[in-house]
The first five atom37 places (N, CA, C, CB, O) and aatype in JSON, in Angstrom:
{
  "aatype": [12, 3, 13, 11, 6, 0, 16, 3, 7, 10, 13, 3, 1, 9, 15, 8, 6, 6, 10, 0, 3, 0, 10, 7, 19, 15, 19, 0, 15, 19, 1, 5, 0, 1, 10, 2, 1, 2, 0, 2, 0, 18, 1, 6, 14, 14, 14, 7, 17, 6, 1, 0, 9, 10, 1, 10, 10, 6, 5, 1, 9, 2, 1, 18, 1, 11, 10, 0, 6, 17, 9, 11, 1, 7],
  "atom_mask": [
    [1, 1, 1, 1, 1],
    [1, 1, 1, 1, 1],
    [1, 1, 1, 1, 1],
    [1, 1, 1, 1, 1],
    [1, 1, 1, 1, 1],
    [1, 1, 1, 1, 1],
    [1, 1, 1, 1, 1],
    [1, 1, 1, 1, 1],
    [1, 1, 1, 0, 1],
    [1, 1, 1, 1, 1],
    [1, 1, 1, 1, 1],
    [1, 1, 1, 1, 1],
    [1, 1, 1, 1, 1],
    [1, 1, 1, 1, 1],
    [1, 1, 1, 1, 1],
    [1, 1, 1, 1, 1],
    [1, 1, 1, 1, 1],
    [1, 1, 1, 1, 1],
    [1, 1, 1, 1, 1],
    [1, 1, 1, 1, 1],
    [1, 1, 1, 1, 1],
    [1, 1, 1, 1, 1],
    [1, 1, 1, 1, 1],
    [1, 1, 1, 0, 1],
    [1, 1, 1, 1, 1],
    [1, 1, 1, 1, 1],
    [1, 1, 1, 1, 1],
    [1, 1, 1, 1, 1],
    [1, 1, 1, 1, 1],
    [1, 1, 1, 1, 1],
    [1, 1, 1, 1, 1],
    [1, 1, 1, 1, 1],
    [1, 1, 1, 1, 1],
    [1, 1, 1, 1, 1],
    [1, 1, 1, 1, 1],
    [1, 1, 1, 1, 1],
    [1, 1, 1, 1, 1],
    [1, 1, 1, 1, 1],
    [1, 1, 1, 1, 1],
    [1, 1, 1, 1, 1],
    [1, 1, 1, 1, 1],
    [1, 1, 1, 1, 1],
    [1, 1, 1, 1, 1],
    [1, 1, 1, 1, 1],
    [1, 1, 1, 1, 1],
    [1, 1, 1, 1, 1],
    [1, 1, 1, 1, 1],
    [1, 1, 1, 0, 1],
    [1, 1, 1, 1, 1],
    [1, 1, 1, 1, 1],
    [1, 1, 1, 1, 1],
    [1, 1, 1, 1, 1],
    [1, 1, 1, 1, 1],
    [1, 1, 1, 1, 1],
    [1, 1, 1, 1, 1],
    [1, 1, 1, 1, 1],
    [1, 1, 1, 1, 1],
    [1, 1, 1, 1, 1],
    [1, 1, 1, 1, 1],
    [1, 1, 1, 1, 1],
    [1, 1, 1, 1, 1],
    [1, 1, 1, 1, 1],
    [1, 1, 1, 1, 1],
    [1, 1, 1, 1, 1],
    [1, 1, 1, 1, 1],
    [1, 1, 1, 1, 1],
    [1, 1, 1, 1, 1],
    [1, 1, 1, 1, 1],
    [1, 1, 1, 1, 1],
    [1, 1, 1, 1, 1],
    [1, 1, 1, 1, 1],
    [1, 1, 1, 1, 1],
    [1, 1, 1, 1, 1],
    [1, 1, 1, 0, 1]
  ],
  "atom_positions": [
    [[-11.81, -4.1, 12.73], [-11.4, -4.67, 11.46], [-10.51, -5.86, 11.78], [-10.67, -3.61, 10.56], [-9.65, -5.8, 12.66]],
    [[-10.72, -6.94, 11.05], [-9.88, -8.12, 11.24], [-9.07, -8.39, 9.97], [-10.75, -9.35, 11.61], [-9.12, -7.62, 9.01]],
    [[-8.33, -9.49, 9.98], [-7.45, -9.84, 8.85], [-8.23, -9.91, 7.54], [-6.75, -11.17, 9.12], [-7.79, -9.38, 6.53]],
    [[-9.38, -10.57, 7.57], [-10.16, -10.72, 6.33], [-10.63, -9.38, 5.81], [-11.37, -11.63, 6.57], [-10.52, -9.1, 4.61]],
    [[-11.15, -8.53, 6.69], [-11.61, -7.21, 6.26], [-10.45, -6.38, 5.7], [-12.28, -6.46, 7.42], [-10.61, -5.68, 4.7]],
    [[-9.29, -6.46, 6.35], [-8.13, -5.69, 5.89], [-7.67, -6.18, 4.53], [-6.98, -5.79, 6.9], [-7.36, -5.38, 3.65]],
    [[-7.61, -7.5, 4.35], [-7.15, -8.02, 3.06], [-8.21, -7.85, 1.97], [-6.77, -9.5, 3.18], [-7.87, -7.69, 0.8]],
    [[-9.48, -7.88, 2.34], [-10.53, -7.57, 1.36], [-10.33, -6.15, 0.83], [-11.95, -7.72, 1.99], [-10.46, -5.91, -0.37]],
    [[-10.03, -5.21, 1.73], [-9.77, -3.83, 1.32], [-8.54, -3.72, 0.44], [0.0, 0.0, 0.0], [-8.51, -2.92, -0.5]],
    [[-7.53, -4.51, 0.76], [-6.3, -4.49, -0.04], [-6.53, -5.06, -1.44], [-5.21, -5.3, 0.67], [-5.99, -4.53, -2.41]],
    [[-7.32, -6.11, -1.55], [-7.54, -6.79, -2.83], [-8.66, -6.19, -3.66], [-7.82, -8.24, -2.59], [-8.85, -6.56, -4.82]],
    [[-9.4, -5.27, -3.08], [-10.53, -4.65, -3.77], [-10.04, -3.95, -5.04], [-11.26, -3.66, -2.85], [-8.97, -3.35, -5.04]],
    [[-10.82, -4.03, -6.09], [-10.44, -3.36, -7.34], [-11.63, -2.62, -7.91], [-9.9, -4.38, -8.36], [-12.78, -2.84, -7.51]],
    [[-11.35, -1.75, -8.84], [-12.41, -1.01, -9.51], [-12.91, -1.88, -10.66], [-11.89, 0.4, -10.03], [-12.13, -2.34, -11.49]],
    [[-14.21, -2.08, -10.7], [-14.8, -2.94, -11.72], [-15.19, -2.14, -12.97], [-16.04, -3.66, -11.16], [-15.23, -0.91, -12.95]],
    [[-15.46, -2.86, -14.02], [-15.97, -2.23, -15.24], [-17.27, -1.49, -14.93], [-16.21, -3.28, -16.35], [-17.53, -0.41, -15.46]],
    [[-18.08, -2.08, -14.05], [-19.36, -1.48, -13.7], [-19.18, -0.15, -12.97], [-20.17, -2.44, -12.83], [-19.89, 0.81, -13.26]],
    [[-18.22, -0.1, -12.03], [-17.97, 1.15, -11.3], [-17.49, 2.24, -12.24], [-16.94, 0.93, -10.18], [-17.92, 3.39, -12.14]],
    [[-16.58, 1.89, -13.16], [-16.08, 2.87, -14.11], [-17.19, 3.34, -15.04], [-14.91, 2.29, -14.92], [-17.31, 4.53, -15.32]],
    [[-18.0, 2.41, -15.53], [-19.12, 2.78, -16.4], [-20.06, 3.74, -15.69], [-19.88, 1.53, -16.87], [-20.53, 4.71, -16.28]],
    [[-20.35, 3.47, -14.43], [-21.23, 4.33, -13.65], [-20.61, 5.72, -13.49], [-21.51, 3.72, -12.27], [-21.3, 6.73, -13.64]],
    [[-19.32, 5.77, -13.19], [-18.64, 7.06, -13.01], [-18.62, 7.87, -14.31], [-17.2, 6.84, -12.53], [-18.65, 9.1, -14.29]],
    [[-18.59, 7.16, -15.44], [-18.56, 7.83, -16.75], [-19.96, 8.09, -17.31], [-17.77, 7.0, -17.73], [-20.12, 8.86, -18.26]],
    [[-20.96, 7.45, -16.72], [-22.32, 7.59, -17.24], [-22.52, 6.89, -18.56], [0.0, 0.0, 0.0], [-23.29, 7.34, -19.4]],
    [[-21.81, 5.76, -18.74], [-21.92, 4.98, -19.97], [-22.18, 3.52, -19.62], [-20.62, 5.12, -20.83], [-22.23, 3.16, -18.45]],
    [[-22.36, 2.71, -20.64], [-22.59, 1.28, -20.42], [-21.26, 0.56, -20.18], [-23.32, 0.66, -21.62], [-20.19, 1.05, -20.52]],
    [[-21.37, -0.62, -19.58], [-20.2, -1.46, -19.38], [-19.6, -1.83, -20.73], [-20.56, -2.73, -18.57], [-18.38, -1.9, -20.87]],
    [[-20.45, -2.08, -21.72], [-19.97, -2.42, -23.05], [-19.11, -1.29, -23.62], [-21.15, -2.7, -24.0], [-18.1, -1.56, -24.28]],
    [[-19.48, -0.05, -23.37], [-18.69, 1.09, -23.85], [-17.31, 1.1, -23.21], [-19.41, 2.41, -23.56], [-16.31, 1.39, -23.89]],
    [[-17.24, 0.8, -21.92], [-15.95, 0.73, -21.23], [-15.1, -0.38, -21.84], [-16.14, 0.5, -19.71], [-13.93, -0.18, -22.14]],
    [[-15.7, -1.53, -22.02], [-14.95, -2.67, -22.57], [-14.47, -2.38, -23.99], [-15.82, -3.94, -22.57], [-13.34, -2.73, -24.34]],
    [[-15.3, -1.76, -24.8], [-14.9, -1.45, -26.17], [-13.78, -0.43, -26.2], [-16.1, -0.94, -26.96], [-12.88, -0.52, -27.04]],
    [[-13.81, 0.54, -25.3], [-12.76, 1.56, -25.27], [-11.44, 0.98, -24.77], [-13.19, 2.72, -24.38], [-10.38, 1.56, -25.03]],
    [[-11.48, -0.14, -24.07], [-10.26, -0.78, -23.58], [-9.64, -1.73, -24.61], [-10.56, -1.54, -22.31], [-8.52, -2.19, -24.41]],
    [[-10.34, -2.01, -25.68], [-9.81, -2.9, -26.71], [-8.64, -2.26, -27.45], [-10.92, -3.27, -27.71], [-8.44, -1.05, -27.4]],
    [[-7.89, -3.1, -28.12], [-6.84, -2.61, -29.0], [-7.48, -1.74, -30.08], [-6.03, -3.8, -29.63], [-8.54, -2.06, -30.6]],
    [[-6.82, -0.65, -30.4], [-7.38, 0.28, -31.4], [-7.65, -0.38, -32.76], [-6.44, 1.46, -31.6], [-8.47, 0.11, -33.54]],
    [[-6.97, -1.47, -33.04], [-7.15, -2.16, -34.32], [-8.33, -3.13, -34.32], [-5.89, -2.92, -34.68], [-8.7, -3.65, -35.37]],
    [[-8.93, -3.37, -33.17], [-10.06, -4.3, -33.08], [-11.29, -3.67, -33.72], [-10.34, -4.67, -31.61], [-11.51, -2.47, -33.64]],
    [[-12.08, -4.52, -34.36], [-13.3, -4.03, -35.02], [-14.28, -3.39, -34.06], [-13.99, -5.17, -35.75], [-14.96, -2.43, -34.42]],
    [[-14.35, -3.9, -32.84], [-15.32, -3.39, -31.86], [-14.8, -2.19, -31.07], [-15.71, -4.49, -30.91], [-15.52, -1.66, -30.22]],
    [[-13.57, -1.76, -31.33], [-12.99, -0.64, -30.57], [-13.83, 0.62, -30.74], [-11.54, -0.37, -31.03], [-14.32, 0.93, -31.83]],
    [[-14.0, 1.34, -29.62], [-14.67, 2.64, -29.62], [-13.79, 3.61, -28.82], [-16.13, 2.55, -29.01], [-13.07, 3.2, -27.92]],
    [[-13.85, 4.88, -29.17], [-13.1, 5.91, -28.43], [-13.59, 5.97, -26.99], [-13.25, 7.3, -29.12], [-14.77, 5.72, -26.73]],
    [[-12.71, 6.28, -26.06], [-13.14, 6.44, -24.66], [-14.16, 7.57, -24.54], [-11.92, 6.72, -23.75], [-14.14, 8.52, -25.32]],
    [[-15.05, 7.46, -23.56], [-16.05, 8.51, -23.37], [-15.4, 9.83, -22.99], [-17.05, 8.09, -22.29], [-14.34, 9.84, -22.35]],
    [[-16.01, 10.94, -23.37], [-15.47, 12.24, -22.96], [-15.46, 12.35, -21.44], [-16.3, 13.39, -23.57], [-16.36, 11.86, -20.76]],
    [[-14.44, 13.0, -20.92], [-14.33, 13.2, -19.49], [-13.77, 11.99, -18.74], [0.0, 0.0, 0.0], [-13.82, 11.94, -17.52]],
    [[-13.24, 11.03, -19.48], [-12.75, 9.81, -18.82], [-11.61, 10.1, -17.84], [-12.28, 8.8, -19.85], [-11.49, 9.43, -16.82]],
    [[-10.79, 11.1, -18.14], [-9.67, 11.41, -17.26], [-10.16, 11.86, -15.88], [-8.78, 12.5, -17.89], [-9.64, 11.41, -14.86]],
    [[-11.15, 12.75, -15.86], [-11.7, 13.23, -14.59], [-12.35, 12.11, -13.8], [-12.71, 14.35, -14.84], [-12.2, 12.04, -12.58]],
    [[-13.08, 11.25, -14.48], [-13.75, 10.14, -13.8], [-12.73, 9.18, -13.19], [-14.66, 9.39, -14.78], [-12.9, 8.73, -12.06]],
    [[-11.68, 8.88, -13.93], [-10.65, 7.98, -13.41], [-9.92, 8.63, -12.25], [-9.65, 7.59, -14.5], [-9.61, 7.96, -11.27]],
    [[-9.65, 9.91, -12.35], [-8.99, 10.62, -11.26], [-9.84, 10.56, -9.98], [-8.72, 12.07, -11.65], [-9.3, 10.34, -8.9]],
    [[-11.15, 10.77, -10.12], [-12.05, 10.68, -8.96], [-11.99, 9.29, -8.32], [-13.49, 11.01, -9.38], [-11.9, 9.17, -7.1]],
    [[-12.05, 8.26, -9.16], [-11.99, 6.88, -8.64], [-10.65, 6.6, -7.97], [-12.24, 5.87, -9.77], [-10.6, 5.95, -6.93]],
    [[-9.57, 7.1, -8.56], [-8.25, 6.91, -7.97], [-8.15, 7.6, -6.62], [-7.16, 7.45, -8.91], [-7.62, 7.02, -5.67]],
    [[-8.64, 8.82, -6.53], [-8.58, 9.54, -5.27], [-9.41, 8.85, -4.18], [-9.07, 10.98, -5.46], [-9.01, 8.81, -3.02]],
    [[-10.55, 8.3, -4.56], [-11.35, 7.55, -3.6], [-10.59, 6.32, -3.12], [-12.7, 7.13, -4.23], [-10.59, 6.0, -1.93]],
    [[-9.93, 5.65, -4.05], [-9.16, 4.45, -3.69], [-7.98, 4.81, -2.79], [-8.66, 3.73, -4.96], [-7.7, 4.1, -1.83]],
    [[-7.3, 5.9, -3.11], [-6.18, 6.35, -2.27], [-6.67, 6.6, -0.85], [-5.54, 7.64, -2.86], [-6.01, 6.19, 0.11]],
    [[-7.8, 7.27, -0.7], [-8.35, 7.54, 0.63], [-8.67, 6.25, 1.38], [-9.6, 8.4, 0.52], [-8.43, 6.16, 2.58]],
    [[-9.21, 5.26, 0.67], [-9.51, 3.98, 1.31], [-8.24, 3.3, 1.78], [-10.28, 3.06, 0.35], [-8.2, 2.74, 2.87]],
    [[-7.18, 3.33, 0.96], [-5.91, 2.72, 1.34], [-5.28, 3.47, 2.51], [-4.94, 2.69, 0.15], [-4.69, 2.86, 3.4]],
    [[-5.4, 4.79, 2.52], [-4.87, 5.57, 3.65], [-5.55, 5.18, 4.96], [-5.04, 7.08, 3.39], [-4.9, 5.01, 5.99]],
    [[-6.88, 5.03, 4.9], [-7.62, 4.64, 6.1], [-7.2, 3.24, 6.55], [-9.14, 4.67, 5.83], [-7.03, 3.0, 7.75]],
    [[-7.03, 2.34, 5.62], [-6.58, 0.99, 5.94], [-5.18, 1.03, 6.57], [-6.58, 0.11, 4.69], [-4.93, 0.34, 7.56]],
    [[-4.29, 1.82, 5.99], [-2.93, 1.94, 6.51], [-2.94, 2.51, 7.93], [-2.08, 2.83, 5.59], [-2.21, 2.04, 8.8]],
    [[-3.76, 3.52, 8.17], [-3.85, 4.12, 9.51], [-4.38, 3.1, 10.52], [-4.77, 5.37, 9.49], [-3.88, 3.02, 11.64]],
    [[-5.36, 2.33, 10.13], [-5.9, 1.32, 11.03], [-4.82, 0.31, 11.4], [-7.11, 0.62, 10.38], [-4.69, -0.07, 12.56]],
    [[-4.05, -0.13, 10.41], [-2.99, -1.11, 10.67], [-1.89, -0.51, 11.53], [-2.41, -1.63, 9.34], [-1.37, -1.18, 12.42]],
    [[-1.53, 0.75, 11.28], [-0.49, 1.4, 12.09], [-0.9, 1.5, 13.55], [-0.19, 2.81, 11.55], [-0.07, 1.34, 14.45]],
    [[-2.19, 1.76, 13.79], [-2.69, 1.86, 15.17], [-2.64, 0.53, 15.88], [-4.11, 2.4, 15.17], [-2.61, 0.46, 17.11]],
    [[-2.64, -0.55, 15.08], [-2.55, -1.89, 15.65], [-3.77, -2.25, 16.39], [0.0, 0.0, 0.0], [-3.87, -3.35, 16.93]]
  ]
}
C-alpha cells in the first residue's frame, strides 16, 4: 500500500448507491428520506434502515482498522 492507496481508503465514503443497495431500495428513496420532513418530496426512511446503516458502519470500521494496522506496521 502506498500513500495514494492509504489516503483513498481514508477519504472513501458511503454513497447513496451503497446505502440504497444495503436497504434494497432505489437511490431516489434514500434521497427522499434524507430530505427535510417539510419538503414535498420527503418520504419515510425504509424499514430496517438502522440495521443496514449499522452493517455499513461496521464494515467501514473494519476497513479503517486494517488501514491503521498497515500504517502502524510502517
